[in-house]
C-alpha positions in Angstrom: 0.3 0.0 0.0 1.3 3.7 -0.9 2.9 5.6 2.3 -0.3 7.7 3.5 0.4 11.4 4.6 -0.8 11.9 8.1 -4.4 11.6 9.0 -4.8 14.9 10.3 -3.5 16.6 7.1 -5.8 14.1 5.2 -8.9 15.4 6.7 -8.2 19.0 8.0 -10.6 20.9 10.5 -13.6 22.5 10.2 -15.2 25.6 11.7 -17.3 26.8 8.8 -19.9 26.0 6.2 -22.5 24.6 8.4 -26.3 25.4 7.7 -27.8 27.2 10.0 -31.4 26.2 9.4 -31.5 23.3 11.9 -28.9 21.8 14.6 -31.1 21.4 17.4 -32.4 18.3 19.3 -34.6 15.5 17.0 -37.7 15.2 18.0 -39.6 11.8 18.4 -41.7 10.6 15.2 -44.8 9.0 14.8 -45.5 6.4 12.8 -46.6 7.3 8.9 -47.6 5.6 5.7 -44.4 3.6 4.5 -42.8 5.7 1.8 -39.6 4.8 0.3 -36.2 5.0 1.9 -34.6 6.2 -0.9 -36.8 9.6 -0.4 -34.1 10.7 2.5 -30.9 9.0 1.0 -29.1 12.3 0.3 -25.9 10.5 -0.9 -24.8 7.3 -2.0 -22.1 5.7 -3.4 -20.0 2.6 -3.6 -16.1 2.5 -3.1 -13.7 -0.2 -4.6 -9.7 0.2 -3.9 -10.6 4.0 -2.4 -12.4 4.8 -5.8 -16.0 5.6 -6.2 -17.3 2.9 -8.9 -21.1 3.3 -8.9 -24.0 6.0 -7.3 -27.0 3.3 -7.0 -30.0 5.2 -6.4 -31.5 2.7 -4.3 -30.6 0.6 -1.3 -30.9 -2.6 -2.5 -29.2 -1.5 -5.5 -26.1 -0.5 -4.1 -25.8 -3.9 -2.2 -26.2 -5.3 -5.3 -23.2 -2.6 -6.8 -20.9 -4.4 -4.3 -18.6 -6.7 -6.7 -17.0 -8.3 -3.4 -16.4 -7.9 -0.1 -13.4 -5.6 -0.9 -16.1 -3.0 -1.9 -17.6 -0.6 -0.1 -21.2 1.0 0.0 -21.8 4.6 1.9 -25.2 5.6 2.0 -26.5 8.8 3.9 -30.0 9.4 5.1 -31.4 12.5 6.0 -34.1 12.5 8.7 -35.8 8.9 8.0 -39.2 8.3 9.7 -39.8 4.8 11.0 -41.5 3.1 7.7 -37.9 4.3 6.0 -35.3 3.0 8.7 -37.3 -0.1 9.0 -36.9 -0.5 4.7 -32.8 0.2 5.3 -32.5 -2.1 8.2 -34.1 -5.1 6.0 -31.7 -3.8 2.9 -28.6 -4.1 5.4 -29.7 -6.4 8.3 -29.6 -4.4 10.9 -30.5 -5.4 14.7 -33.9 -4.0 15.8 -32.4 -2.6 19.4 -30.2 -0.1 17.0 -33.0 0.5 14.7 -35.2 1.7 18.0 -32.6 3.6 19.2 -32.1 5.3 15.5 -36.1 5.9 15.5 -36.7 7.4 18.9 -33.3 9.6 18.7 -32.6 11.7 21.9 -30.0 9.1 22.8 -26.7 9.4 24.6 -23.4 9.1 22.4 -23.0 5.3 22.8 -20.9 2.7 21.0 -22.6 -0.8 20.7 -21.4 -3.9 19.0 -24.2 -6.1 17.3 -22.0 -8.9 15.7 -20.5 -7.5 12.8 -22.0 -4.5 12.9 -20.9 -1.2 14.8 -23.9 1.3 15.9 -22.1 4.7 17.0 -24.6 7.8 18.4 -22.6 10.7 18.1 -23.6 14.4 19.4 -22.5 17.3 17.4 -22.4 20.8 18.7 -21.8 24.1 16.8 -21.7 27.6 18.3 -24.5 30.2 17.1 -22.9 34.1 16.9 -26.4 35.5 16.3 -27.6 33.7 19.3 -24.7 33.0 21.2 -25.7 29.8 22.0 -24.5 26.1 21.6 -26.9 24.1 19.3 -26.7 20.1 19.2 -27.2 17.5 16.6 -27.6 13.9 16.4 -25.9 11.7 14.2 -26.5 7.4 14.1 -23.6 5.4 12.3 -24.1 2.0 11.3 -20.6 0.5 10.3 -20.7 -3.5 9.1 -18.2 -5.2 6.8 -19.0 -4.0 3.4 -21.2 -0.5 4.1 -21.5 2.4 6.2 -25.3 3.8 6.6 -25.1 7.4 8.3 -28.5 8.6 9.7 -28.8 12.5 10.4 -31.5 13.9 12.5 -30.0 17.7 11.7 -28.0 19.5 9.6 -24.5 19.3 11.6 -22.0 17.4 11.4 -21.6 18.3 7.6 -21.0 14.8 6.2 -20.7 15.9 2.9 -17.6 17.4 3.9 -16.2 14.5 5.2 -17.3 12.4 1.9 -15.1 14.7 -0.1 -12.4 14.8 1.9 -12.1 10.7 1.9 -12.4 10.9 -2.1 -9.7 12.9 -2.5 -7.7 10.6 -0.1 -8.3 6.9 -2.0 -5.0 5.7 0.5 -7.4 6.2 3.5 -10.7 5.3 1.8 -9.6 1.9 0.6 -8.8 0.9 4.6 -12.9 0.6 3.9 -15.8 1.3 6.4 -13.8 1.7 9.8 -12.0 4.4 7.6 -15.1 5.9 7.5 -16.2 5.8 11.1 -12.8 7.2 11.9 -13.4 10.1 9.7 -17.0 10.6 11.0 -15.6 10.7 14.7 -12.8 13.1 13.6 -15.3 15.7 11.5 -17.4 15.5 15.0 -14.5 16.3 17.3 -13.6 19.1 15.6 -16.4 20.5 15.5 -16.4 20.8 19.1 -13.2 23.4 18.7 -15.4 26.4 17.8 -17.7 25.2 20.3 -15.2 25.5 22.9 -13.9 28.9 21.7 -17.3 30.3 21.8 -18.2 29.5 25.7 -14.9 30.7 25.8 -15.6 33.9 25.2 -19.0 33.8 26.7 -17.4 32.9 29.9 -14.5 36.3 29.5 -17.7 38.4 29.0 -19.5 36.9 32.0 -16.5 37.6 33.8 -16.5 41.3 32.9 -20.2 41.8 33.7 -19.6 40.3 37.0 -17.1 43.1 38.1 -19.0 45.6 36.1 -22.4 45.2 38.1 -23.9 44.4 35.2 -28.0 43.5 35.7 -29.3 40.0 34.9 -25.6 38.3 34.6 -27.0 36.0 37.3 -28.9 34.5 34.8 -26.5 34.5 31.9 -24.5 32.2 34.1 -26.8 29.9 34.8 -27.9 29.7 31.1 -24.4 28.9 30.1 -23.8 26.4 32.9 -26.7 24.9 31.3 -25.2 24.9 28.1 -21.5 23.6 29.2 -23.1 20.7 31.3 -25.3 19.8 28.2 -21.8 20.1 25.9 -20.4 17.8 28.8 -23.3 15.1 28.0 -22.0 15.1 24.2 -18.4 15.0 24.8 -17.5 12.9 27.6 -18.8 9.8 26.5 -17.0 9.7 23.7 -13.5 8.8 25.6 -15.4 5.7 26.7 -16.1 4.8 22.9 -13.0 5.6 21.6 -11.1 3.5 24.4 -13.7 0.6 23.7 -12.5 0.9 20.0 -8.9 0.8 20.7 -9.6 -2.3 22.7 -11.1 -3.8 19.9 -7.6 -3.0 17.6 -6.0 -7.0 18.4 -9.4 -8.6 18.3 -10.5 -7.3 14.6 -6.9 -6.7 13.3 -7.6 -2.8 12.4 -5.1 -1.3 10.4 -2.0 0.4 12.0 -3.0 3.8 10.4 -6.2 3.8 11.6 -5.4 3.0 15.3 -2.7 6.1 14.8 -5.9 7.9 13.3 -8.1 6.8 16.2 -4.9 7.9 18.6 -4.8 11.2 17.3 -8.8 11.5 17.6 -8.6 10.4 21.1 -6.3 13.1 22.1 -8.4 16.0 20.3 -11.5 14.6 22.4 -9.5 14.7 25.8 -8.5 17.8 25.5 -12.8 19.0 24.6 -13.6 17.1 27.7 -11.1 18.6 29.8 -12.0 21.9 28.7 -15.4 21.4 29.1 -14.7 20.1 32.9 -12.7 23.4 33.3 -16.1 25.5 32.1 -18.2 24.0 34.2 -15.6 24.5 37.4 -15.3 27.9 36.1 -18.7 28.8 35.9 -19.4 27.4 39.3 -16.4 30.1 40.9 -17.9 32.9 38.9 -21.1 32.3 40.2 -20.0 32.3 43.7 -18.0 35.1 43.1 -21.1 36.8 42.1 -23.0 36.0 44.9 -20.4 37.4 47.3 -20.5 40.6 45.1 -24.1 41.1 45.1 -24.4 40.7 48.9 -21.3 42.8 49.1 -23.6 45.6 47.2 -26.4 44.7 49.4 -24.5 45.1 53.1 -23.1 48.4 51.6 -26.8 49.4 50.4 -28.0 48.6 54.1 -24.9 50.6 55.7 -25.9 53.6 54.1 -29.7 53.2 54.6 -28.1 52.8 58.2 -26.5 55.7 58.2 -28.9 57.5 56.5 -31.6 56.2 59.2 -29.2 57.4 61.8 -28.8 60.8 60.8 -32.2 61.3 60.2 -32.6 60.2 64.0 -29.9 62.6 65.1 -32.2 65.4 63.4 -35.1 64.2 65.1 -33.7 64.5 67.9 -32.6 68.3 68.1 -35.8 69.3 66.4 -37.3 67.7 69.5 -35.2 69.0 72.0 -36.0 72.5 70.8 -39.4 71.8 70.3 -39.7 71.1 74.5 -36.9 74.1 75.2 -39.4 76.3 73.4 -42.6 74.7 74.8 -41.8 75.3 78.6 -42.1 79.2 78.6 -45.1 78.9 76.6 -46.5 76.7 78.8 -45.9 79.0 81.8 -46.7 82.3 79.8 -50.0 80.5 79.2 -50.7 79.9 82.7 -50.2 83.2 83.9 -52.1 84.6 81.0 -55.5 83.2 81.9 -56.1 86.5 83.8 -58.3 84.6 86.7 -59.1 87.1 89.6 -58.1 84.6 92.3 -54.5 84.1 91.1 -51.9 84.7 94.1 -49.4 85.9 91.8 -51.6 88.5 89.9 -51.3 91.3 91.7 -48.0 90.7 93.2 -45.3 93.1 92.3 -42.5 90.4 91.2 -44.4 88.2 89.4 -43.8 89.2 86.0 -39.8 88.8 87.2 -40.7 85.6 88.2 -42.3 84.4 85.3 -39.6 85.3 83.3 -36.9 83.9 85.8 -39.1 80.6 85.6 -38.9 80.5 82.0 -35.2 81.2 81.9 -34.8 78.5 84.1 -36.6 76.3 82.9 -35.2 76.8 79.3 -32.2 76.5 80.9 -32.9 73.2 82.5 -34.3 71.3 79.7 -30.9 72.5 77.4 -28.5 71.2 79.7 -30.0 67.9 79.8 -30.6 67.6 75.9 -27.4 68.8 75.8 -25.5 65.8 78.3 -27.7 63.2 76.3 -26.1 64.4 73.1 -29.4 65.3 70.9 -28.0 68.9 71.2 
């Protein structure tokens, strides 16, 4: 076999070119009237020695176009209904449990082996710059000895780009269905890189908002934490899946070049998982810091309110003290201004000086008392 170039150069990473129409979760489908499976086949080809030899129009024709066991059929289906999936399962002799998982969708990422057929569930992700949110898609891959059947429930990942890259490298494509599976895994893992960059940018913005006191930042932290958790659910199972593939290298005589390819994908997946774990921990710390800052701000507001209330109380004390001081002479003057005939002081020569002296002494006494108590 000719010398191959490094796998990463054969399959470059892609972060653009994905459609914005639909990358969200798949929705369970209700049973529908049987329709031909070919209606959802978006791409179909037969390869021999890494070269395309036919583009069959039907699934049965694809299997019939395989000249020998060294050939491979690669069929891509997009959002098939139940009847279409059952038709494909009949053609490729797929296990009913795997078909049921593909019909129900909303599956966790996993790797199952049914006889000679591998069933892989992947959760693709992409970062939408317009909404600053992570959107997830679901992909099911059936990998048999002579066929690869992909069932997409969303626009991402862009498997047409994977097919073009593989067709441009016949040395890699001739390694068979396992090479296609690893190329799909690589495309999904590479698609996580823009998501990681987008999440990092969101976290940086949140950190700035937290320390600037922006309103609503707590809600954004919570929403981003949920996205990171969902991203972890999509990426963390990949490590176990890739480890399971690695454990079968010797048993299934996997080509050494594919082994290196798988290890490279594992390295990239490990980095993504570690970054996602770091994001979740960092968001937890940011939420704690934000709660502390909010608490400090509330305490500062309470302190300011307390100081204002204290100052107000001091003013009320002063007003009350002066009101009491001024009320005393008014009370004395009122009593002596009654002008009754039978009041002993009315005809006393010293009554007027006595009343004034009493007023002054009362005011002086009250002033002294309030001054000592700090009211004045």
